[in-house]
N, CA, C and O atoms as CSV, one atom per row, in Angstrom:
chain,resi,resn,atom,element,x,y,z
A,1,UNK,N,N,0.848,-1.176,0.000
A,1,UNK,CA,C,0.000,0.000,0.000
A,1,UNK,C,C,0.899,1.248,0.000
A,1,UNK,O,O,1.812,1.372,0.816
A,2,UNK,N,N,0.621,2.149,-0.917
A,2,UNK,CA,C,1.405,3.377,-1.018
A,2,UNK,C,C,0.630,4.502,-0.354
A,2,UNK,O,O,-0.503,4.795,-0.736
A,3,UNK,N,N,1.232,5.122,0.627
A,3,UNK,CA,C,0.591,6.226,1.337
A,3,UNK,C,C,1.101,7.532,0.781
A,3,UNK,O,O,2.307,7.776,0.745
A,4,UNK,N,N,0.181,8.371,0.348
A,4,UNK,CA,C,0.571,9.694,-0.128
A,4,UNK,C,C,0.653,10.622,1.077
A,4,UNK,O,O,-0.227,10.614,1.938
A,5,UNK,N,N,1.702,11.414,1.132
A,5,UNK,CA,C,1.908,12.308,2.269
A,5,UNK,C,C,1.005,13.523,2.112
A,5,UNK,O,O,0.995,14.175,1.067
A,6,UNK,N,N,0.255,13.815,3.154
A,6,UNK,CA,C,-0.654,14.960,3.137
A,6,UNK,C,C,0.134,16.254,3.304
A,6,UNK,O,O,1.320,16.242,3.636
A,7,UNK,N,N,-0.544,17.358,3.069
A,7,UNK,CA,C,0.098,18.667,3.239
A,7,UNK,C,C,0.607,18.833,4.671
A,7,UNK,O,O,1.723,19.303,4.894
A,8,UNK,N,N,-0.232,18.439,5.642
A,8,UNK,CA,C,0.194,18.516,7.048
A,8,UNK,C,C,1.416,17.639,7.287
A,8,UNK,O,O,2.350,18.041,7.981
A,9,UNK,N,N,1.408,16.448,6.713
A,9,UNK,CA,C,2.540,15.533,6.855
A,9,UNK,C,C,3.809,16.111,6.249
A,9,UNK,O,O,4.890,15.995,6.825
A,10,UNK,N,N,3.670,16.740,5.073
A,10,UNK,CA,C,4.835,17.365,4.436
A,10,UNK,C,C,5.418,18.470,5.310
A,10,UNK,O,O,6.637,18.624,5.392
A,11,UNK,N,N,4.553,19.234,5.957
A,11,UNK,CA,C,5.034,20.310,6.828
A,11,UNK,C,C,5.812,19.732,8.020
A,11,UNK,O,O,6.860,20.258,8.396
A,12,UNK,N,N,5.300,18.661,8.601
A,12,UNK,CA,C,6.012,18.019,9.708
A,12,UNK,C,C,7.357,17.470,9.234
A,12,UNK,O,O,8.357,17.583,9.942
A,13,UNK,N,N,7.385,16.879,8.045
A,13,UNK,CA,C,8.652,16.360,7.522
A,13,UNK,C,C,9.643,17.489,7.249
A,13,UNK,O,O,10.841,17.333,7.485
A,14,UNK,N,N,9.151,18.616,6.758
A,14,UNK,CA,C,10.025,19.756,6.508
A,14,UNK,C,C,10.680,20.220,7.812
A,14,UNK,O,O,11.871,20.530,7.844
A,15,UNK,N,N,9.894,20.263,8.873
A,15,UNK,CA,C,10.432,20.653,10.184
A,15,UNK,C,C,11.473,19.638,10.653
A,15,UNK,O,O,12.536,20.012,11.147
A,16,UNK,N,N,11.160,18.354,10.495
A,16,UNK,CA,C,12.097,17.304,10.902
A,16,UNK,C,C,13.413,17.429,10.145
A,16,UNK,O,O,14.485,17.302,10.736
A,17,UNK,N,N,13.337,17.675,8.847
A,17,UNK,CA,C,14.553,17.803,8.042
A,17,UNK,C,C,15.375,19.018,8.471
A,17,UNK,O,O,16.603,18.953,8.524
A,18,UNK,N,N,14.700,20.114,8.773
A,18,UNK,CA,C,15.399,21.308,9.248
A,18,UNK,C,C,16.110,21.016,10.562
A,18,UNK,O,O,17.262,21.405,10.753
A,19,UNK,N,N,15.418,20.328,11.468
A,19,UNK,CA,C,16.031,19.977,12.748
A,19,UNK,C,C,17.241,19.065,12.548
A,19,UNK,O,O,18.271,19.242,13.199
A,20,UNK,N,N,17.116,18.097,11.652
A,20,UNK,CA,C,18.231,17.172,11.409
A,20,UNK,C,C,19.440,17.899,10.806
A,20,UNK,O,O,20.579,17.589,11.155
A,21,UNK,N,N,19.206,18.853,9.913
A,21,UNK,CA,C,20.324,19.639,9.376
A,21,UNK,C,C,21.006,20.425,10.497
A,21,UNK,O,O,22.229,20.564,10.516
A,22,UNK,N,N,20.204,20.932,11.422
A,22,UNK,CA,C,20.752,21.685,12.552
A,22,UNK,C,C,21.623,20.790,13.428
A,22,UNK,O,O,22.693,21.198,13.879
A,23,UNK,N,N,21.155,19.571,13.664
A,23,UNK,CA,C,21.893,18.617,14.503
A,23,UNK,C,C,23.273,18.339,13.916
A,23,UNK,O,O,24.244,18.183,14.656
A,24,UNK,N,N,23.363,18.277,12.598
A,24,UNK,CA,C,24.638,17.961,11.952
A,24,UNK,C,C,25.721,18.991,12.260
A,24,UNK,O,O,26.909,18.671,12.210
A,25,UNK,N,N,25.327,20.218,12.577
A,25,UNK,CA,C,26.314,21.274,12.828
A,25,UNK,C,C,26.592,21.498,14.312
A,25,UNK,O,O,27.455,22.303,14.663
A,26,UNK,N,N,25.880,20.807,15.175
A,26,UNK,CA,C,26.031,21.025,16.617
A,26,UNK,C,C,27.261,20.316,17.165
A,26,UNK,O,O,27.614,19.220,16.731
A,27,UNK,N,N,27.892,20.958,18.110
A,27,UNK,CA,C,29.037,20.325,18.769
A,27,UNK,C,C,28.663,19.786,20.150
A,27,UNK,O,O,29.327,18.881,20.656
A,28,UNK,N,N,27.613,20.326,20.766
A,28,UNK,CA,C,27.156,19.841,22.071
A,28,UNK,C,C,26.278,18.614,21.845
A,28,UNK,O,O,25.141,18.725,21.386
A,29,UNK,N,N,26.817,17.456,22.172
A,29,UNK,CA,C,26.130,16.201,21.875
A,29,UNK,C,C,24.841,16.011,22.670
A,29,UNK,O,O,23.905,15.377,22.182
A,30,UNK,N,N,24.779,16.549,23.878
A,30,UNK,CA,C,23.560,16.410,24.692
A,30,UNK,C,C,22.408,17.170,24.029
A,30,UNK,O,O,21.293,16.660,23.924
A,31,UNK,N,N,22.692,18.378,23.592
A,31,UNK,CA,C,21.643,19.165,22.931
A,31,UNK,C,C,21.318,18.556,21.574
A,31,UNK,O,O,20.152,18.513,21.182
A,32,UNK,N,N,22.327,18.087,20.856
A,32,UNK,CA,C,22.105,17.452,19.560
A,32,UNK,C,C,21.173,16.245,19.708
A,32,UNK,O,O,20.305,16.022,18.864
A,33,UNK,N,N,21.353,15.481,20.766
A,33,UNK,CA,C,20.493,14.314,20.995
A,33,UNK,C,C,19.051,14.746,21.254
A,33,UNK,O,O,18.117,14.084,20.801
A,34,UNK,N,N,18.864,15.840,21.971
A,34,UNK,CA,C,17.503,16.335,22.231
A,34,UNK,C,C,16.854,16.842,20.946
A,34,UNK,O,O,15.673,16.593,20.705
A,35,UNK,N,N,17.612,17.543,20.131
A,35,UNK,CA,C,17.072,18.040,18.867
A,35,UNK,C,C,16.762,16.869,17.933
A,35,UNK,O,O,15.762,16.899,17.216
A,36,UNK,N,N,17.608,15.844,17.939
A,36,UNK,CA,C,17.370,14.641,17.124
A,36,UNK,C,C,16.080,13.960,17.576
A,36,UNK,O,O,15.289,13.519,16.741
A,37,UNK,N,N,15.863,13.870,18.875
A,37,UNK,CA,C,14.631,13.267,19.393
A,37,UNK,C,C,13.416,14.079,18.933
A,37,UNK,O,O,12.379,13.507,18.600
A,38,UNK,N,N,13.542,15.387,18.914
A,38,UNK,CA,C,12.466,16.245,18.436
A,38,UNK,C,C,12.209,16.013,16.946
A,38,UNK,O,O,11.056,15.977,16.515
A,39,UNK,N,N,13.264,15.859,16.167
A,39,UNK,CA,C,13.120,15.564,14.736
A,39,UNK,C,C,12.412,14.229,14.538
A,39,UNK,O,O,11.540,14.108,13.678
A,40,UNK,N,N,12.783,13.228,15.330
A,40,UNK,CA,C,12.120,11.923,15.256
A,40,UNK,C,C,10.626,12.048,15.562
A,40,UNK,O,O,9.800,11.396,14.923
A,41,UNK,N,N,10.287,12.886,16.538
A,41,UNK,CA,C,8.887,13.110,16.891
A,41,UNK,C,C,8.131,13.735,15.721
A,41,UNK,O,O,6.994,13.357,15.443
A,42,UNK,N,N,8.757,14.685,15.041
A,42,UNK,CA,C,8.101,15.306,13.888
A,42,UNK,C,C,7.939,14.319,12.738
A,42,UNK,O,O,6.973,14.412,11.980
A,43,UNK,N,N,8.863,13.380,12.596
A,43,UNK,CA,C,8.691,12.342,11.583
A,43,UNK,C,C,7.497,11.458,11.934
A,43,UNK,O,O,6.725,11.082,11.052
A,44,UNK,N,N,7.340,11.125,13.216
A,44,UNK,CA,C,6.172,10.342,13.651
A,44,UNK,C,C,4.885,11.132,13.407
A,44,UNK,O,O,3.883,10.572,12.962
A,45,UNK,N,N,4.916,12.435,13.699
A,45,UNK,CA,C,3.746,13.282,13.466
A,45,UNK,C,C,3.387,13.330,11.980
A,45,UNK,O,O,2.210,13.353,11.621
A,46,UNK,N,N,4.399,13.344,11.129
A,46,UNK,CA,C,4.163,13.374,9.684
A,46,UNK,C,C,3.402,12.123,9.249
A,46,UNK,O,O,2.432,12.207,8.496
A,47,UNK,N,N,3.844,10.980,9.724
A,47,UNK,CA,C,3.169,9.732,9.372
A,47,UNK,C,C,1.750,9.715,9.928
A,47,UNK,O,O,0.808,9.363,9.217
A,48,UNK,N,N,1.594,10.089,11.179
A,48,UNK,CA,C,0.266,10.092,11.804
A,48,UNK,C,C,-0.673,11.062,11.090
A,48,UNK,O,O,-1.830,10.728,10.834
A,49,UNK,N,N,-0.187,12.253,10.768
A,49,UNK,CA,C,-1.024,13.244,10.081
A,49,UNK,C,C,-1.468,12.710,8.723
A,49,UNK,O,O,-2.628,12.867,8.341
A,50,UNK,N,N,-0.556,12.086,8.001
A,50,UNK,CA,C,-0.910,11.555,6.689
A,50,UNK,C,C,-1.903,10.402,6.800
A,50,UNK,O,O,-2.834,10.303,6.001
A,51,UNK,N,N,-1.709,9.539,7.779
A,51,UNK,CA,C,-2.662,8.441,7.983
A,51,UNK,C,C,-4.035,8.969,8.389
A,51,UNK,O,O,-5.057,8.499,7.891
A,52,UNK,N,N,-4.056,9.942,9.290
A,52,UNK,CA,C,-5.324,10.539,9.728
A,52,UNK,C,C,-6.028,11.226,8.566
A,52,UNK,O,O,-7.237,11.072,8.388
A,53,UNK,N,N,-5.273,11.983,7.775
A,53,UNK,CA,C,-5.864,12.691,6.641
A,53,UNK,C,C,-6.387,11.709,5.589
A,53,UNK,O,O,-7.439,11.939,4.994
A,54,UNK,N,N,-5.660,10.624,5.364
A,54,UNK,CA,C,-6.115,9.604,4.409
A,54,UNK,C,C,-7.398,8.937,4.908
A,54,UNK,O,O,-8.314,8.686,4.125
A,55,UNK,N,N,-7.464,8.653,6.201
A,55,UNK,CA,C,-8.667,8.042,6.773
A,55,UNK,C,C,-9.867,8.980,6.651
A,55,UNK,O,O,-10.973,8.537,6.343
A,56,UNK,N,N,-9.653,10.270,6.891
A,56,UNK,CA,C,-10.734,11.242,6.760
A,56,UNK,C,C,-11.204,11.332,5.313
A,56,UNK,O,O,-12.404,11.396,5.048
A,57,UNK,N,N,-10.259,11.336,4.378
A,57,UNK,CA,C,-10.616,11.398,2.963
A,57,UNK,C,C,-11.393,10.154,2.553
A,57,UNK,O,O,-12.360,10.242,1.798
A,58,UNK,N,N,-10.972,9.001,3.047
A,58,UNK,CA,C,-11.673,7.754,2.740
A,58,UNK,C,C,-13.078,7.768,3.320
A,58,UNK,O,O,-14.026,7.328,2.668
A,59,UNK,N,N,-13.217,8.271,4.543
A,59,UNK,CA,C,-14.541,8.356,5.172
A,59,UNK,C,C,-15.449,9.293,4.387
A,59,UNK,O,O,-16.624,8.992,4.178
A,60,UNK,N,N,-14.902,10.435,3.950
A,60,UNK,CA,C,-15.691,11.371,3.139
A,60,UNK,C,C,-16.115,10.716,1.834
A,60,UNK,O,O,-17.257,10.856,1.397
A,61,UNK,N,N,-15.188,10.004,1.223
A,61,UNK,CA,C,-15.467,9.336,-0.041
A,61,UNK,C,C,-16.551,8.279,0.138
A,61,UNK,O,O,-17.467,8.172,-0.676
A,62,UNK,N,N,-16.438,7.500,1.210
A,62,UNK,CA,C,-17.437,6.462,1.485
A,62,UNK,C,C,-18.794,7.095,1.769
A,62,UNK,O,O,-19.825,6.598,1.319
A,63,UNK,N,N,-18.787,8.179,2.508
A,63,UNK,CA,C,-20.027,8.882,2.823
A,63,UNK,C,C,-20.654,9.441,1.558
A,63,UNK,O,O,-21.869,9.362,1.378
A,64,UNK,N,N,-19.843,9.997,0.693
A,64,UNK,CA,C,-20.327,10.564,-0.560
A,64,UNK,C,C,-20.887,9.492,-1.476
A,64,UNK,O,O,-21.939,9.688,-2.084
A,65,UNK,N,N,-20.196,8.350,-1.587
A,65,UNK,CA,C,-20.662,7.284,-2.467
A,65,UNK,C,C,-21.913,6.630,-1.880
A,65,UNK,O,O,-22.761,6.154,-2.635
A,66,UNK,N,N,-22.046,6.597,-0.565
A,66,UNK,CA,C,-23.243,6.065,0.056
A,66,UNK,C,C,-24.441,6.939,-0.291
A,66,UNK,O,O,-25.535,6.443,-0.558
A,67,UNK,N,N,-24.215,8.237,-0.284
A,67,UNK,CA,C,-25.276,9.182,-0.647
A,67,UNK,C,C,-25.679,8.965,-2.111
A,67,UNK,O,O,-26.865,8.950,-2.437
A,68,UNK,N,N,-24.685,8.798,-2.986
A,68,UNK,CA,C,-24.961,8.589,-4.404
A,68,UNK,C,C,-25.741,7.290,-4.623
A,68,UNK,O,O,-26.583,7.212,-5.517
A,69,UNK,N,N,-25.465,6.295,-3.819
A,69,UNK,CA,C,-26.116,4.998,-3.955
A,69,UNK,C,C,-27.604,5.092,-3.667
A,69,UNK,O,O,-28.412,4.425,-4.313
A,70,UNK,N,N,-27.969,5.931,-2.683
A,70,UNK,CA,C,-29.370,6.044,-2.269
A,70,UNK,C,C,-30.184,6.972,-3.169
A,70,UNK,O,O,-31.411,6.981,-3.071
A,71,UNK,N,N,-29.548,7.747,-4.033
A,71,UNK,CA,C,-30.306,8.680,-4.876
A,71,UNK,C,C,-30.566,8.125,-6.238
A,71,UNK,O,O,-31.191,8.788,-7.066
């Protein structure tokens, strides 16, 4: 199954990528680890947002086709 990334998901991924680029330049490893954890969280949010948005779109589609079926 191929999941298309939603606009919200893309925004979360953009933030994660920005954070990861920042981590690459850090010399303080403790702070770098915290920023990396934050980037990982945004990657999880990207997946969740895309899954949620896909489920909502599917529900709308099912609702719409159900309406068409009854008319």
